[in-house]
N, C-alpha and C positions, 0 to 999 in steps of 0.2 A: 426146497426143490433146488436141485444142483444145476448150475450154469451146464449147458450143452454146447458142443462144438458147432456153432452156425456158420460156420465159414461159407459153406455152399450157398446158404439163404443170402448170407451178405453179399458174396458175389454175384447172383442173381439179380440182387436188387440195386447193384452199385449204379447202374445206368438209371433206373427208375428213380431213385432217391435223389437225382441231380437233374431230372426232366425240367428244362426249362419251362416257364409260365407260358402257357397258351396264349393265341393271339387274342387281344382284348376284344370284348363284344361291345357293339353299339347298343345303346339304349334299346332301339328296336329289336336287336337280336335276344337280348336279354328276356324283353316282354314276351318273344315269341317262345323262349325257352320255358318259361315261367307261366304260360298260358293255363295249361291244364290245372296248376295249384291254384291260381287265382280264382277259377271256377269251381274248384273241389268244393270248398265250404265244410265239409266233413271229411274227418280221417279217423280211423280207429287204431290206438296204441295198444300193443299187446306185450306185456310184462309176464315172460314164462321163463324159468330157470329152476335150479336147486331150491331156491326159496319158496318155490309154489308149494312145498309141503303144507304151507300155512303156518310155521311156528314161529317165524321171524319176518322182519321186514328183508327186503332184497339188501345185498352188500353192506350197507349203512350199519346193520346190526352188528357186524364184528368191528367194522370201521370205528364205530362209537363204542366198542367195548361193552356192549348190552350182553352180549354173549361171546364165548371164546370164538376163535376162528375155528378149532377141532370141533366144537359143538355145531358151526353154522355149516362146515362141510359135510357133517354126517347127514345133513338133509339130501344130499344126492343119492343116498340109498333109497329113498323113496320115489325118486324122479324116474318113474316107470313109463309114462307116455301110453300106459296100457290101453286106454280108452279114447286115445287122440284120434280124432277125425278131421283131418285137415280140409276134406271137401266141405263138411259142415260148417267149420269155421269161415272159410272163404264166402258159402253162400249166405251164413248169417250177416257177415259183414257188407256184402252186395244188397240184402236186403234192408239193411239199417239206413240206405242211402248214402253211405260212405262211398268216396270217390279213390280212396287211398288207404292204406295200411302201413303200419311201422310196426315191427316187430324187433324184440331184443336179441340180436345174434349173440351179443355177448355184452353181459353188465359189468360192474366194477369187479365182481369176483371173478371174472376170468374164463367162467364156464360157457362153452360155445355150444351153440345148438346144431352147427353143421360138424362134418368130418373133416376138420382142420388138420392140416399137415404141418403147421408151424409150431404146434403145442400139443400136449397129452390131456390137457383138461378140456374134455368135450363129452356131449351125450353119448356119442359113440363109444369112447373109449373109458368112461368114468361115472357111469349110472346104469342103471338096470334097463333102461330103455334100450341101449346097445346099438342105436342106429341115427342116422342122419335125420333130425326132424324138422329142419329148416326146408330141405329140398321140396319134399311133397306139398307144403304149404305154399312156396314159392310158385310152384307148377299150378296148384288150384287156384290161387289167387290170378294169376295170368289168364287162366280159363275164364274166370269171371269178368275179366276185361277191367279189373281193379289196378290201379297203380300201386307197384311194389316198393316200400321202404324200409331200409335196414338201419336200426339202431345199433351203434357200435360206442363202446367206451373206449377212449383213449387211454385211460388208466386201467391198471390190473393190480390191485392192491397184493394179493398174495403172492405173486411172482417175485422171486429173490432180485432179479436184475431190475425191478420196479423200485424207486427209491422210498416211497411211503407207504405205510399200511395203516396205523393208527391215528386218528384225529388228534389224540392226546399221547405222545410218544416221539422219540427221536426218529429222524431219517435212517434207512439204512446206510446212505452213503450221499455224499455230495455229487451232482451229476457233472458238475464242471472241473471237479478235482479226479474223478475217475471217468472220463470221457468214453472209454472203452466199454464199461459196463453200461452205461447209458445208451451208447450205440448198438449194444446187443439188443436191448428192450425196443429201441427205434426201429430196428430190422424185424423183428418180431412183429411189430404193429403192422410195418408195411407188407410183410409176407401175408398176413391174414386179411388185410384190406384187399390186396391183389387177387387172393383166392375168392374172396365174395365178388368183387368186380369182374373178374373174367368168367366165372362161372355162372352169375345170373344178371350182371348188368342191370341193377336195381335203377327205379327213376328218382330214388332221393336216398340220400344219408342224413341221418339223424345222429350227429356225434354228440357225445356227453363228457364232461370231465376236463374240459380243457382248461379249467381253473386252477390246476395243480403246476402247470409248466407255462412257458412261454412260447409263443408261435414259432419263435426261432428253434426252441428245444425240441418241440414236437415235430418240426419240419412240417408245418402246417401248409406251407405254400405248396411243397415239393407232394405232399399227399393229394391235394386238391389238383395238382398237374398230371399226377399218376392217374387219379381217377377218370379225367377228363380225356385222357389220351386214347383210352380205348371205350368211354362211354360218355362222349361230349355233351349230350343232353341232361345228364344228371343234375338234379338240384340238391344243394346242400344246406343244411341250417346253419345257424350263426355260431353255433359252439365250436367253432374252429379258428378263434382269434382273428376275427375280420376278414376271413377267406369265404365266409358263406353268403347265401344268396337271401335268406329271410330271417325275421326277428322270431324268438321264442319265448314269450313271456310265458310265465308258469303257474297252475294253480289260482287262477284268477283273471277274468277278462279285463284288459286294460279301461280305464275310465275315458282316456283320450285315445285317439288312434296313434298306434306307433309310428315312427318316424319311416320306417321302410315302408315301401308300397306294398311288400308282401309280408304276411306275418301269419303266425297261428298261435294259439294258446293251448297248453296241454293239461288235461284235467281228469281226476279221478272220479270214478261213480261214488265210492265211499271215502274212505282217509288214506287208501293205502295204492299204491301202485301194483304189487303183486298180491297173490290171494294170501288171506289172513283168516285164519280159523275164528279169530275173536273181534273180527270187524264186521258188524251189521249196521254201521252208520251210514247206510245209503241215500245217497241224495235221491229225491222224486224225480220221475222221467219229466215232470213238469219244471222242476228248476233245472234241469238239465238243458231241457229245449228251450227255456229262456237264456241260457247260457249261448246255445247255437244262435238263437237270432239276435242276440246281443253282438256276437261275432260278425254276424253277416251285416249288421247296420252298420259297424266299423269296417268293413271290407276284408275281415280275415277268415281264418278258418279255426275250427274246434277240432283237437285232436282228443278224443274220448278213450279214456284207458279202459281195457278190460284185463284181470288178472286169472287165467285159467288155472285149475288145480294140477298137482304133479302129474297124476294120470291123463291129463289131457282134457279132462272135462270142463265145460264154461259154467260158473255158479248160476242158479237158476234166475237169481234177482238182476244178473248182468243181461241174461238172455231176454228177459222180460223187458229190461229198457231199451236193447237193441231193437226189439220187435215194435216197441211204439215208436222209437224214432223212425222205423220203416214206415209205419203207418202214415205219420206225419209228413214226412219228406214226400213220400210217394204222392200224397194229396197235394202238396204245395210246391212241388218241384219247380213250378214257373219263377217262383217267387225266392228261389234258393240259389240254383247255379249260375245263370245269366245276369247277375246283380253286381251292382257297384256300390260304394258307402252311401248311405242314407243322408238326409238333411239334417241339419243341427238342432240340438234339443230345444224345446221351446215351441216350436209349431205344432205339435200334435202329442197327446199322451200315448205315445205308443212308439215301440223301435219301428225304423225304416229302412229301406233301402230303395235303390232305383233301377229300372231297367238299363242295360247297357247304353241305350239311345237316349235315355233320361227323360223319355216321354212317358213312363209310368211310374208313379211312386207306391211303393209297397208299405202297408201297415200293417204291423204285427202286433196284434191285441192280446195280451195275456191276461185278461179280466173280463169278467161280464159287465158290459157297459149299463149304467143305471141311467143313461141319458144319450142324447146323439155325441158322436164323434166330432170333437171341433179340429179343425185345420186353420190355422191363421198364419198371414202373411204369404198366401201363396198367390202369386201375380199370375202365373199361366192359368188359361181359361181349360175348364174341365170338360171333358167329352161324356165320360160314364164313370161311374164307381161301381166296381163288382166284386163278389166274393170269390176267391181264389179257391179252387177244387170243384166248383161247380158253375160258375160265371153267372149266377144270379146277380141282376141289377138291383142296386139300392137307390132310393130316393135321397136326393140331397138339395140343400138350398144355400144360397150364397147371401148373405145380409151386409147392408150398409156398403154396396159396391157402387161408389161414386166415379164416374167415368173420368173426372178431371183430378181426382186425387191419386196423390203417389202410394198411399197406404190401401192396400187391395181389401175388399170385403172378407169377413169371416165365413167358413164354409161349415155346415153341419150335416153330417151323414147319418141317416137312419139306420140302425142296425138290429133287426128283430131278432128275437130269442131264436127262433128256429135256423137261422143259417149259422150260428155260433159253432165254432169247433170245440171239442171237449176239452182241449187243452189251449192251443193258441189260435186265434181267428186271423186271417190274413185277408185284407183287403187290397185290390188294385185301383188304385185313383188313376185313369189313363187320361192324359193331358193332349192338348191339341198342338203343343210344341214342347221341345226340351224345357224343362222344369227352370222357372225363375222365381226367385223369393224377394220379399221385402225383408230387411234385416235391420230396419230403423228403430228408432223409440218412440213413434207416432208423431202427430202433428197437431196443431192448434187450427182449426179452420177459421180464416180470416174472411172469407166471403162465401156467399152461397149461390150456386148455379142451378138450382134445382128447377128454375121455371125453363130452362132451355129445353 
């Protein structure tokens, strides 16, 4: 790829690239900006690009030299989007119970899904699709009332003005020895991001690839300032060298809650981000639903990935999973969106969360109980225990509830088979006050006051 004269772009971005940082937010202002994200719990990731022919993985296939760059790029000849139905995509995402979606506007291979004027490699100019496929999706997502997120790769391995291309191979150049060449690429990134931001003002940016350069070299601070200058409420993930809003652990739910108040884990349905012809190793909907409630119990979100085919159709296995998510989330929405992290492990053999006021403890039971559900260390008094989804009240009892002991009695909830969900049953333990727990190691009874 020959370098083009980008003087006009560079001049137009001169002021943008030097925008001072916006006024610092107070913790309360940030909490308000992050409110929809903290309540979302489920988002749908979409990896769609020239790799969606299914023959190779996305971008990494040539970067790791599994295939040649030439053979990788030939896949764009199959990117037809002939059966692409953005309205169906958006309705399916809405049906799943997801509150936001994130689509790959451009992966590390540089292929843009929109009609970018900053480069030549796009669905419009470089594939049989011959049109902007991002614009109609954004429109349909907004119609469904779903928050719109854009994945954007900071790196662009095939471009000649980007220093790196192969994992095992020399760099094209040293960015600090050829600063003009690097600035050419920085200007390109700013131009594309300005297009996306000014045209759609997405609710969220999901950056990727920041590991290859420093924040200073990326102009990370300036990128965020530019985006927020015209889109002040936008939420940005952590992959922009310390200038993001939330953490993004990948391919696995954390064992302990991340330090950030806000986080999501992104997860594939099988072993691949994009569509793969030979990848039929799908996780069951039960496994994926357990991941969702695991995230909910730790106060985070699950960003569940789908990989449409090059013609725009979504594999039937992925559609089935989204529909089962829709069944379960629709039934249990009370215990999903308006919740906060649950209680520590050890109190009950279930995932847990709490209502925002702390007066309802939700139990997510991913198994068929063979006995009553035990809850220990619960100091708060119980009003009722009910089944989320039909509000049927359940019988419960508290044993060894000694009024003068600091160790509360142990509660047992009867869960008859007829109330069980086919995947994960959810119980609501309604309390008389915000939850209080006993977290001690027990006690030795040194006197007996039972006669009082």
